[in-house]
Predicted model as a PDB file, atoms N, CA, C, CB and O in Angstrom, pLDDT in the B-factor column:
MODEL        1                                                                  
ATOM      1  N   MET A   1     124.093  67.668  32.730  1.00 71.00           N  
ATOM      2  CA  MET A   1     124.920  68.539  33.554  1.00 71.00           C  
ATOM      3  C   MET A   1     126.276  68.719  32.873  1.00 71.00           C  
ATOM      4  CB  MET A   1     125.088  67.958  34.992  1.00 71.00           C  
ATOM      5  O   MET A   1     126.650  67.931  32.004  1.00 71.00           O  
ATOM      6  N   PHE A   2     126.981  69.718  33.258  1.00 83.00           N  
ATOM      7  CA  PHE A   2     128.275  70.027  32.676  1.00 83.00           C  
ATOM      8  C   PHE A   2     129.382  69.770  33.696  1.00 83.00           C  
ATOM      9  CB  PHE A   2     128.315  71.487  32.189  1.00 83.00           C  
ATOM     10  O   PHE A   2     129.114  69.520  34.871  1.00 83.00           O  
ATOM     11  N   SER A   3     130.613  69.833  33.235  1.00 90.00           N  
ATOM     12  CA  SER A   3     131.744  69.672  34.143  1.00 90.00           C  
ATOM     13  C   SER A   3     132.420  71.029  34.348  1.00 90.00           C  
ATOM     14  CB  SER A   3     132.757  68.624  33.591  1.00 90.00           C  
ATOM     15  O   SER A   3     132.291  71.932  33.522  1.00 90.00           O  
ATOM     16  N   CYS A   4     133.124  71.152  35.437  1.00 92.00           N  
ATOM     17  CA  CYS A   4     133.811  72.391  35.786  1.00 92.00           C  
ATOM     18  C   CYS A   4     134.958  72.638  34.805  1.00 92.00           C  
ATOM     19  CB  CYS A   4     134.340  72.336  37.245  1.00 92.00           C  
ATOM     20  O   CYS A   4     135.777  71.743  34.590  1.00 92.00           O  
ATOM     21  N   PRO A   5     135.037  73.832  34.203  1.00 90.00           N  
ATOM     22  CA  PRO A   5     136.147  74.103  33.278  1.00 90.00           C  
ATOM     23  C   PRO A   5     137.497  74.171  33.996  1.00 90.00           C  
ATOM     24  CB  PRO A   5     135.898  75.412  32.533  1.00 90.00           C  
ATOM     25  O   PRO A   5     138.539  74.048  33.351  1.00 90.00           O  
ATOM     26  N   ASN A   6     137.496  74.361  35.305  1.00 92.00           N  
ATOM     27  CA  ASN A   6     138.740  74.474  36.058  1.00 92.00           C  
ATOM     28  C   ASN A   6     139.324  73.111  36.412  1.00 92.00           C  
ATOM     29  CB  ASN A   6     138.510  75.275  37.321  1.00 92.00           C  
ATOM     30  O   ASN A   6     140.500  72.859  36.152  1.00 92.00           O  
ATOM     31  N   CYS A   7     138.512  72.221  37.008  1.00 94.00           N  
ATOM     32  CA  CYS A   7     139.033  70.941  37.498  1.00 94.00           C  
ATOM     33  C   CYS A   7     138.418  69.729  36.798  1.00 94.00           C  
ATOM     34  CB  CYS A   7     138.793  70.832  38.983  1.00 94.00           C  
ATOM     35  O   CYS A   7     138.802  68.594  37.080  1.00 94.00           O  
ATOM     36  N   GLN A   8     137.474  69.957  35.895  1.00 92.00           N  
ATOM     37  CA  GLN A   8     136.781  68.904  35.131  1.00 92.00           C  
ATOM     38  C   GLN A   8     135.853  68.042  35.980  1.00 92.00           C  
ATOM     39  CB  GLN A   8     137.793  68.016  34.459  1.00 92.00           C  
ATOM     40  O   GLN A   8     135.341  67.034  35.494  1.00 92.00           O  
ATOM     41  N   SER A   9     135.626  68.415  37.238  1.00 94.00           N  
ATOM     42  CA  SER A   9     134.737  67.653  38.118  1.00 94.00           C  
ATOM     43  C   SER A   9     133.280  67.811  37.675  1.00 94.00           C  
ATOM     44  CB  SER A   9     134.905  68.112  39.586  1.00 94.00           C  
ATOM     45  O   SER A   9     132.892  68.841  37.124  1.00 94.00           O  
ATOM     46  N   LYS A  10     132.498  66.788  37.924  1.00 94.00           N  
ATOM     47  CA  LYS A  10     131.057  66.854  37.674  1.00 94.00           C  
ATOM     48  C   LYS A  10     130.295  67.030  38.986  1.00 94.00           C  
ATOM     49  CB  LYS A  10     130.574  65.584  36.940  1.00 94.00           C  
ATOM     50  O   LYS A  10     129.067  66.942  39.012  1.00 94.00           O  
ATOM     51  N   ASP A  11     131.019  67.276  40.064  1.00 96.00           N  
ATOM     52  CA  ASP A  11     130.420  67.486  41.380  1.00 96.00           C  
ATOM     53  C   ASP A  11     129.981  68.944  41.500  1.00 96.00           C  
ATOM     54  CB  ASP A  11     131.421  67.112  42.517  1.00 96.00           C  
ATOM     55  O   ASP A  11     130.560  69.731  42.248  1.00 96.00           O  
ATOM     56  N   ILE A  12     128.933  69.277  40.735  1.00 95.00           N  
ATOM     57  CA  ILE A  12     128.440  70.647  40.619  1.00 95.00           C  
ATOM     58  C   ILE A  12     127.079  70.732  41.305  1.00 95.00           C  
ATOM     59  CB  ILE A  12     128.342  71.091  39.119  1.00 95.00           C  
ATOM     60  O   ILE A  12     126.197  69.910  41.055  1.00 95.00           O  
ATOM     61  N   GLY A  13     126.919  71.719  42.162  1.00 96.00           N  
ATOM     62  CA  GLY A  13     125.651  71.932  42.837  1.00 96.00           C  
ATOM     63  C   GLY A  13     124.988  73.203  42.347  1.00 96.00           C  
ATOM     64  O   GLY A  13     125.665  74.185  42.045  1.00 96.00           O  
ATOM     65  N   LYS A  14     123.668  73.188  42.267  1.00 96.00           N  
ATOM     66  CA  LYS A  14     122.914  74.360  41.839  1.00 96.00           C  
ATOM     67  C   LYS A  14     122.642  75.250  43.048  1.00 96.00           C  
ATOM     68  CB  LYS A  14     121.583  73.946  41.146  1.00 96.00           C  
ATOM     69  O   LYS A  14     122.151  74.772  44.071  1.00 96.00           O  
ATOM     70  N   ILE A  15     122.959  76.549  42.937  1.00 95.00           N  
ATOM     71  CA  ILE A  15     122.750  77.475  44.049  1.00 95.00           C  
ATOM     72  C   ILE A  15     121.778  78.594  43.703  1.00 95.00           C  
ATOM     73  CB  ILE A  15     124.069  78.069  44.480  1.00 95.00           C  
ATOM     74  O   ILE A  15     121.432  79.399  44.568  1.00 95.00           O  
ATOM     75  N   GLY A  16     121.340  78.656  42.471  1.00 95.00           N  
ATOM     76  CA  GLY A  16     120.388  79.681  42.054  1.00 95.00           C  
ATOM     77  C   GLY A  16     120.028  79.477  40.597  1.00 95.00           C  
ATOM     78  O   GLY A  16     120.425  78.485  39.985  1.00 95.00           O  
ATOM     79  N   ILE A  17     119.283  80.409  40.044  1.00 94.00           N  
ATOM     80  CA  ILE A  17     118.901  80.337  38.635  1.00 94.00           C  
ATOM     81  C   ILE A  17     120.158  80.561  37.796  1.00 94.00           C  
ATOM     82  CB  ILE A  17     117.787  81.393  38.285  1.00 94.00           C  
ATOM     83  O   ILE A  17     120.765  81.630  37.851  1.00 94.00           O  
ATOM     84  N   ASN A  18     120.542  79.554  37.026  1.00 94.00           N  
ATOM     85  CA  ASN A  18     121.747  79.579  36.202  1.00 94.00           C  
ATOM     86  C   ASN A  18     123.023  79.822  37.007  1.00 94.00           C  
ATOM     87  CB  ASN A  18     121.614  80.639  35.145  1.00 94.00           C  
ATOM     88  O   ASN A  18     124.012  80.303  36.454  1.00 94.00           O  
ATOM     89  N   GLN A  19     123.019  79.502  38.298  1.00 95.00           N  
ATOM     90  CA  GLN A  19     124.201  79.656  39.143  1.00 95.00           C  
ATOM     91  C   GLN A  19     124.524  78.317  39.791  1.00 95.00           C  
ATOM     92  CB  GLN A  19     123.980  80.755  40.224  1.00 95.00           C  
ATOM     93  O   GLN A  19     123.639  77.629  40.299  1.00 95.00           O  
ATOM     94  N   TYR A  20     125.808  77.957  39.768  1.00 96.00           N  
ATOM     95  CA  TYR A  20     126.261  76.662  40.237  1.00 96.00           C  
ATOM     96  C   TYR A  20     127.535  76.826  41.057  1.00 96.00           C  
ATOM     97  CB  TYR A  20     126.493  75.705  39.056  1.00 96.00           C  
ATOM     98  O   TYR A  20     128.176  77.876  41.029  1.00 96.00           O  
ATOM     99  N   TYR A  21     127.890  75.772  41.786  1.00 96.00           N  
ATOM    100  CA  TYR A  21     129.077  75.794  42.624  1.00 96.00           C  
ATOM    101  C   TYR A  21     129.811  74.474  42.452  1.00 96.00           C  
ATOM    102  CB  TYR A  21     128.711  76.042  44.116  1.00 96.00           C  
ATOM    103  O   TYR A  21     129.201  73.408  42.530  1.00 96.00           O  
ATOM    104  N   CYS A  22     131.116  74.537  42.219  1.00 96.00           N  
ATOM    105  CA  CYS A  22     131.922  73.326  42.107  1.00 96.00           C  
ATOM    106  C   CYS A  22     132.418  72.948  43.495  1.00 96.00           C  
ATOM    107  CB  CYS A  22     133.117  73.527  41.121  1.00 96.00           C  
ATOM    108  O   CYS A  22     133.161  73.698  44.127  1.00 96.00           O  
ATOM    109  N   TRP A  23     131.999  71.780  43.960  1.00 96.00           N  
ATOM    110  CA  TRP A  23     132.378  71.313  45.286  1.00 96.00           C  
ATOM    111  C   TRP A  23     133.785  70.740  45.313  1.00 96.00           C  
ATOM    112  CB  TRP A  23     131.397  70.275  45.768  1.00 96.00           C  
ATOM    113  O   TRP A  23     134.305  70.429  46.385  1.00 96.00           O  
ATOM    114  N   ASN A  24     134.402  70.598  44.164  1.00 96.00           N  
ATOM    115  CA  ASN A  24     135.763  70.070  44.110  1.00 96.00           C  
ATOM    116  C   ASN A  24     136.808  71.191  44.222  1.00 96.00           C  
ATOM    117  CB  ASN A  24     135.970  69.285  42.809  1.00 96.00           C  
ATOM    118  O   ASN A  24     137.768  71.069  44.983  1.00 96.00           O  
ATOM    119  N   CYS A  25     136.626  72.268  43.474  1.00 94.00           N  
ATOM    120  CA  CYS A  25     137.619  73.358  43.504  1.00 94.00           C  
ATOM    121  C   CYS A  25     137.056  74.660  44.075  1.00 94.00           C  
ATOM    122  CB  CYS A  25     138.149  73.613  42.103  1.00 94.00           C  
ATOM    123  O   CYS A  25     137.757  75.671  44.120  1.00 94.00           O  
ATOM    124  N   PHE A  26     135.795  74.640  44.509  1.00 93.00           N  
ATOM    125  CA  PHE A  26     135.186  75.747  45.259  1.00 93.00           C  
ATOM    126  C   PHE A  26     135.088  77.055  44.475  1.00 93.00           C  
ATOM    127  CB  PHE A  26     135.970  75.989  46.509  1.00 93.00           C  
ATOM    128  O   PHE A  26     135.341  78.130  45.019  1.00 93.00           O  
ATOM    129  N   ILE A  27     134.720  76.960  43.194  1.00 95.00           N  
ATOM    130  CA  ILE A  27     134.456  78.178  42.443  1.00 95.00           C  
ATOM    131  C   ILE A  27     132.982  78.212  42.069  1.00 95.00           C  
ATOM    132  CB  ILE A  27     135.354  78.263  41.177  1.00 95.00           C  
ATOM    133  O   ILE A  27     132.318  77.177  42.006  1.00 95.00           O  
ATOM    134  N   GLU A  28     132.484  79.412  41.823  1.00 96.00           N  
ATOM    135  CA  GLU A  28     131.103  79.598  41.413  1.00 96.00           C  
ATOM    136  C   GLU A  28     131.061  79.694  39.900  1.00 96.00           C  
ATOM    137  CB  GLU A  28     130.483  80.860  42.070  1.00 96.00           C  
ATOM    138  O   GLU A  28     131.942  80.283  39.275  1.00 96.00           O  
ATOM    139  N   LEU A  29     130.030  79.110  39.325  1.00 96.00           N  
ATOM    140  CA  LEU A  29     129.850  79.069  37.882  1.00 96.00           C  
ATOM    141  C   LEU A  29     128.476  79.633  37.548  1.00 96.00           C  
ATOM    142  CB  LEU A  29     130.008  77.619  37.335  1.00 96.00           C  
ATOM    143  O   LEU A  29     127.514  79.407  38.281  1.00 96.00           O  
ATOM    144  N   SER A  30     128.385  80.359  36.452  1.00 95.00           N  
ATOM    145  CA  SER A  30     127.083  80.817  35.986  1.00 95.00           C  
ATOM    146  C   SER A  30     127.003  80.580  34.486  1.00 95.00           C  
ATOM    147  CB  SER A  30     126.852  82.321  36.330  1.00 95.00           C  
ATOM    148  O   SER A  30     128.013  80.600  33.782  1.00 95.00           O  
ATOM    149  N   LEU A  31     125.783  80.354  34.012  1.00 93.00           N  
ATOM    150  CA  LEU A  31     125.554  80.102  32.594  1.00 93.00           C  
ATOM    151  C   LEU A  31     124.831  81.289  31.975  1.00 93.00           C  
ATOM    152  CB  LEU A  31     124.743  78.804  32.387  1.00 93.00           C  
ATOM    153  O   LEU A  31     123.824  81.754  32.507  1.00 93.00           O  
ATOM    154  N   ALA A  32     125.341  81.774  30.860  1.00 90.00           N  
ATOM    155  CA  ALA A  32     124.686  82.856  30.118  1.00 90.00           C  
ATOM    156  C   ALA A  32     124.975  82.663  28.637  1.00 90.00           C  
ATOM    157  CB  ALA A  32     125.174  84.266  30.607  1.00 90.00           C  
ATOM    158  O   ALA A  32     126.135  82.637  28.225  1.00 90.00           O  
ATOM    159  N   LYS A  33     123.930  82.528  27.843  1.00 90.00           N  
ATOM    160  CA  LYS A  33     124.040  82.398  26.388  1.00 90.00           C  
ATOM    161  C   LYS A  33     124.993  81.285  25.965  1.00 90.00           C  
ATOM    162  CB  LYS A  33     124.499  83.707  25.791  1.00 90.00           C  
ATOM    163  O   LYS A  33     125.771  81.444  25.024  1.00 90.00           O  
ATOM    164  N   GLY A  34     124.925  80.152  26.673  1.00 88.00           N  
ATOM    165  CA  GLY A  34     125.723  78.998  26.298  1.00 88.00           C  
ATOM    166  C   GLY A  34     127.183  79.046  26.720  1.00 88.00           C  
ATOM    167  O   GLY A  34     127.979  78.204  26.305  1.00 88.00           O  
ATOM    168  N   VAL A  35     127.538  80.028  27.544  1.00 91.00           N  
ATOM    169  CA  VAL A  35     128.916  80.155  28.011  1.00 91.00           C  
ATOM    170  C   VAL A  35     128.935  80.061  29.531  1.00 91.00           C  
ATOM    171  CB  VAL A  35     129.550  81.493  27.531  1.00 91.00           C  
ATOM    172  O   VAL A  35     128.123  80.687  30.213  1.00 91.00           O  
ATOM    173  N   ILE A  36     129.864  79.277  30.052  1.00 92.00           N  
ATOM    174  CA  ILE A  36     130.054  79.157  31.492  1.00 92.00           C  
ATOM    175  C   ILE A  36     130.982  80.270  31.954  1.00 92.00           C  
ATOM    176  CB  ILE A  36     130.626  77.758  31.872  1.00 92.00           C  
ATOM    177  O   ILE A  36     132.094  80.408  31.444  1.00 92.00           O  
ATOM    178  N   HIS A  37     130.529  81.059  32.912  1.00 95.00           N  
ATOM    179  CA  HIS A  37     131.366  82.109  33.500  1.00 95.00           C  
ATOM    180  C   HIS A  37     131.842  81.608  34.857  1.00 95.00           C  
ATOM    181  CB  HIS A  37     130.584  83.475  33.636  1.00 95.00           C  
ATOM    182  O   HIS A  37     131.056  81.065  35.634  1.00 95.00           O  
ATOM    183  N   THR A  38     133.128  81.791  35.139  1.00 95.00           N  
ATOM    184  CA  THR A  38     133.724  81.269  36.365  1.00 95.00           C  
ATOM    185  C   THR A  38     134.083  82.418  37.299  1.00 95.00           C  
ATOM    186  CB  THR A  38     134.974  80.418  36.048  1.00 95.00           C  
ATOM    187  O   THR A  38     134.539  83.474  36.862  1.00 95.00           O  
ATOM    188  N   HIS A  39     133.868  82.192  38.590  1.00 96.00           N  
ATOM    189  CA  HIS A  39     134.117  83.226  39.593  1.00 96.00           C  
ATOM    190  C   HIS A  39     134.720  82.621  40.848  1.00 96.00           C  
ATOM    191  CB  HIS A  39     132.824  83.971  39.935  1.00 96.00           C  
ATOM    192  O   HIS A  39     134.364  81.516  41.256  1.00 96.00           O  
ATOM    193  N   GLN A  40     135.626  83.352  41.446  1.00 95.00           N  
ATOM    194  CA  GLN A  40     136.168  82.986  42.751  1.00 95.00           C  
ATOM    195  C   GLN A  40     135.422  83.790  43.800  1.00 95.00           C  
ATOM    196  CB  GLN A  40     137.713  83.242  42.831  1.00 95.00           C  
ATOM    197  O   GLN A  40     135.229  84.995  43.642  1.00 95.00           O  
ATOM    198  N   VAL A  41     135.005  83.132  44.863  1.00 90.00           N  
ATOM    199  CA  VAL A  41     134.325  83.825  45.955  1.00 90.00           C  
ATOM    200  C   VAL A  41     135.401  84.358  46.911  1.00 90.00           C  
ATOM    201  CB  VAL A  41     133.310  82.868  46.703  1.00 90.00           C  
ATOM    202  O   VAL A  41     136.181  83.588  47.472  1.00 90.00           O  
ATOM    203  N   GLU A  42     135.431  85.676  47.086  1.00 93.00           N  
ATOM    204  CA  GLU A  42     136.424  86.310  47.952  1.00 93.00           C  
ATOM    205  C   GLU A  42     135.990  86.236  49.414  1.00 93.00           C  
ATOM    206  CB  GLU A  42     136.646  87.776  47.536  1.00 93.00           C  
ATOM    207  O   GLU A  42     134.846  85.886  49.705  1.00 93.00           O  
ATOM    208  N   GLU A  43     136.889  86.561  50.327  1.00 93.00           N  
ATOM    209  CA  GLU A  43     136.603  86.495  51.761  1.00 93.00           C  
ATOM    210  C   GLU A  43     135.417  87.364  52.166  1.00 93.00           C  
ATOM    211  CB  GLU A  43     137.823  86.912  52.548  1.00 93.00           C  
ATOM    212  O   GLU A  43     134.672  87.017  53.082  1.00 93.00           O  
ATOM    213  N   ASP A  44     135.242  88.497  51.478  1.00 95.00           N  
ATOM    214  CA  ASP A  44     134.140  89.406  51.825  1.00 95.00           C  
ATOM    215  C   ASP A  44     132.838  89.048  51.111  1.00 95.00           C  
ATOM    216  CB  ASP A  44     134.524  90.838  51.490  1.00 95.00           C  
ATOM    217  O   ASP A  44     131.842  89.760  51.235  1.00 95.00           O  
ATOM    218  N   GLY A  45     132.849  87.942  50.363  1.00 90.00           N  
ATOM    219  CA  GLY A  45     131.647  87.484  49.685  1.00 90.00           C  
ATOM    220  C   GLY A  45     131.489  87.976  48.259  1.00 90.00           C  
ATOM    221  O   GLY A  45     130.576  87.539  47.558  1.00 90.00           O  
ATOM    222  N   THR A  46     132.359  88.877  47.811  1.00 93.00           N  
ATOM    223  CA  THR A  46     132.286  89.347  46.432  1.00 93.00           C  
ATOM    224  C   THR A  46     132.852  88.282  45.490  1.00 93.00           C  
ATOM    225  CB  THR A  46     133.052  90.684  46.267  1.00 93.00           C  
ATOM    226  O   THR A  46     133.544  87.356  45.913  1.00 93.00           O  
ATOM    227  N   LEU A  47     132.543  88.439  44.225  1.00 92.00           N  
ATOM    228  CA  LEU A  47     133.008  87.499  43.213  1.00 92.00           C  
ATOM    229  C   LEU A  47     134.050  88.162  42.322  1.00 92.00           C  
ATOM    230  CB  LEU A  47     131.832  86.979  42.371  1.00 92.00           C  
ATOM    231  O   LEU A  47     133.891  89.309  41.904  1.00 92.00           O  
ATOM    232  N   SER A  48     135.116  87.423  42.038  1.00 96.00           N  
ATOM    233  CA  SER A  48     136.140  87.871  41.093  1.00 96.00           C  
ATOM    234  C   SER A  48     136.102  86.938  39.896  1.00 96.00           C  
ATOM    235  CB  SER A  48     137.570  87.895  41.750  1.00 96.00           C  
ATOM    236  O   SER A  48     136.110  85.717  40.053  1.00 96.00           O  
ATOM    237  N   SER A  49     136.061  87.512  38.702  1.00 95.00           N  
ATOM    238  CA  SER A  49     135.989  86.698  37.491  1.00 95.00           C  
ATOM    239  C   SER A  49     137.285  85.920  37.274  1.00 95.00           C  
ATOM    240  CB  SER A  49     135.694  87.580  36.272  1.00 95.00           C  
ATOM    241  O   SER A  49     138.385  86.436  37.473  1.00 95.00           O  
ATOM    242  N   LEU A  50     137.123  84.671  36.863  1.00 95.00           N  
ATOM    243  CA  LEU A  50     138.244  83.825  36.480  1.00 95.00           C  
ATOM    244  C   LEU A  50     138.198  83.507  34.989  1.00 95.00           C  
ATOM    245  CB  LEU A  50     138.243  82.533  37.298  1.00 95.00           C  
ATOM    246  O   LEU A  50     138.960  82.668  34.510  1.00 95.00           O  
ATOM    247  N   ASP A  51     137.311  84.169  34.254  1.00 94.00           N  
ATOM    248  CA  ASP A  51     137.104  83.865  32.841  1.00 94.00           C  
ATOM    249  C   ASP A  51     138.378  84.019  32.008  1.00 94.00           C  
ATOM    250  CB  ASP A  51     136.022  84.758  32.281  1.00 94.00           C  
ATOM    251  O   ASP A  51     138.559  83.311  31.018  1.00 94.00           O  
ATOM    252  N   ASP A  52     139.257  84.939  32.402  1.00 93.00           N  
ATOM    253  CA  ASP A  52     140.470  85.162  31.616  1.00 93.00           C  
ATOM    254  C   ASP A  52     141.452  83.998  31.701  1.00 93.00           C  
ATOM    255  CB  ASP A  52     141.151  86.427  32.073  1.00 93.00           C  
ATOM    256  O   ASP A  52     142.429  83.965  30.953  1.00 93.00           O  
ATOM    257  N   LEU A  53     141.210  83.047  32.595  1.00 92.00           N  
ATOM    258  CA  LEU A  53     142.075  81.881  32.721  1.00 92.00           C  
ATOM    259  C   LEU A  53     141.740  80.786  31.718  1.00 92.00           C  
ATOM    260  CB  LEU A  53     141.984  81.330  34.114  1.00 92.00           C  
ATOM    261  O   LEU A  53     142.512  79.841  31.554  1.00 92.00           O  
ATOM    262  N   PHE A  54     140.597  80.901  31.046  1.00 88.00           N  
ATOM    263  CA  PHE A  54     140.117  79.859  30.150  1.00 88.00           C  
ATOM    264  C   PHE A  54     139.787  80.444  28.786  1.00 88.00           C  
ATOM    265  CB  PHE A  54     138.889  79.160  30.742  1.00 88.00           C  
ATOM    266  O   PHE A  54     139.316  81.576  28.681  1.00 88.00           O  
ATOM    267  N   GLU A  55     140.038  79.662  27.744  1.00 88.00           N  
ATOM    268  CA  GLU A  55     139.607  80.026  26.395  1.00 88.00           C  
ATOM    269  C   GLU A  55     138.085  79.920  26.341  1.00 88.00           C  
ATOM    270  CB  GLU A  55     140.281  79.106  25.309  1.00 88.00           C  
ATOM    271  O   GLU A  55     137.492  79.103  27.045  1.00 88.00           O  
ATOM    272  N   GLU A  56     137.459  80.737  25.514  1.00 82.00           N  
ATOM    273  CA  GLU A  56     136.000  80.700  25.440  1.00 82.00           C  
ATOM    274  C   GLU A  56     135.490  79.332  25.000  1.00 82.00           C  
ATOM    275  CB  GLU A  56     135.496  81.772  24.482  1.00 82.00           C  
ATOM    276  O   GLU A  56     134.435  78.893  25.457  1.00 82.00           O  
ATOM    277  N   ASN A  57     136.218  78.654  24.124  1.00 84.00           N  
ATOM    278  CA  ASN A  57     135.756  77.324  23.693  1.00 84.00           C  
ATOM    279  C   ASN A  57     135.790  76.308  24.840  1.00 84.00           C  
ATOM    280  CB  ASN A  57     136.618  76.817  22.528  1.00 84.00           C  
ATOM    281  O   ASN A  57     135.066  75.314  24.791  1.00 84.00           O  
ATOM    282  N   GLU A  58     136.614  76.533  25.870  1.00 84.00           N  
ATOM    283  CA  GLU A  58     136.638  75.669  27.047  1.00 84.00           C  
ATOM    284  C   GLU A  58     135.420  75.914  27.930  1.00 84.00           C  
ATOM    285  CB  GLU A  58     137.922  75.893  27.849  1.00 84.00           C  
ATOM    286  O   GLU A  58     135.033  75.057  28.724  1.00 84.00           O  
ATOM    287  N   ARG A  59     134.822  77.096  27.783  1.00 86.00           N  
ATOM    288  CA  ARG A  59     133.693  77.477  28.623  1.00 86.00           C  
ATOM    289  C   ARG A  59     132.346  77.345  27.918  1.00 86.00           C  
ATOM    290  CB  ARG A  59     133.872  78.889  29.095  1.00 86.00           C  
ATOM    291  O   ARG A  59     131.314  77.701  28.487  1.00 86.00           O  
ATOM    292  N   ARG A  60     132.343  76.838  26.687  1.00 85.00           N  
ATOM    293  CA  ARG A  60     131.086  76.648  25.954  1.00 85.00           C  
ATOM    294  C   ARG A  60     130.292  75.496  26.544  1.00 85.00           C  
ATOM    295  CB  ARG A  60     131.359  76.390  24.463  1.00 85.00           C  
ATOM    296  O   ARG A  60     130.852  74.481  26.958  1.00 85.00           O  
ATOM    297  N   TYR A  61     128.984  75.671  26.575  1.00 79.00           N  
ATOM    298  CA  TYR A  61     128.093  74.628  27.089  1.00 79.00           C  
ATOM    299  C   TYR A  61     126.934  74.476  26.141  1.00 79.00           C  
ATOM    300  CB  TYR A  61     127.592  74.958  28.520  1.00 79.00           C  
ATOM    301  O   TYR A  61     126.309  75.461  25.748  1.00 79.00           O  
ATOM    302  N   SER A  62     126.647  73.262  25.775  1.00 67.00           N  
ATOM    303  CA  SER A  62     125.452  72.996  24.981  1.00 67.00           C  
ATOM    304  C   SER A  62     124.713  71.841  25.632  1.00 67.00           C  
ATOM    305  CB  SER A  62     125.807  72.674  23.488  1.00 67.00           C  
ATOM    306  O   SER A  62     125.291  70.789  25.904  1.00 67.00           O  
ATOM    307  N   SER A  63     123.429  72.051  25.877  1.00 59.00           N  
ATOM    308  CA  SER A  63     122.641  71.037  26.587  1.00 59.00           C  
ATOM    309  C   SER A  63     122.218  69.890  25.709  1.00 59.00           C  
ATOM    310  CB  SER A  63     121.430  71.659  27.187  1.00 59.00           C  
ATOM    311  O   SER A  63     121.551  68.967  26.178  1.00 59.00           O  
TER     312      SER A  63                                                      
ENDMDL                                                                          
END                                                                             
């Protein structure tokens, strides 16, 4: 398993295929081509990307 690029927590839950949720800082994470994409869940249920807050090397994942 990986840690959250935002808070470094390992308290990550799986919510779908390649989709995860950080129970510590409440952001949604998805994996695509070895990169973790971060999203904030808005009040209306839409997702806003948080990827611009992190360098790509911080979001790299290798199993």
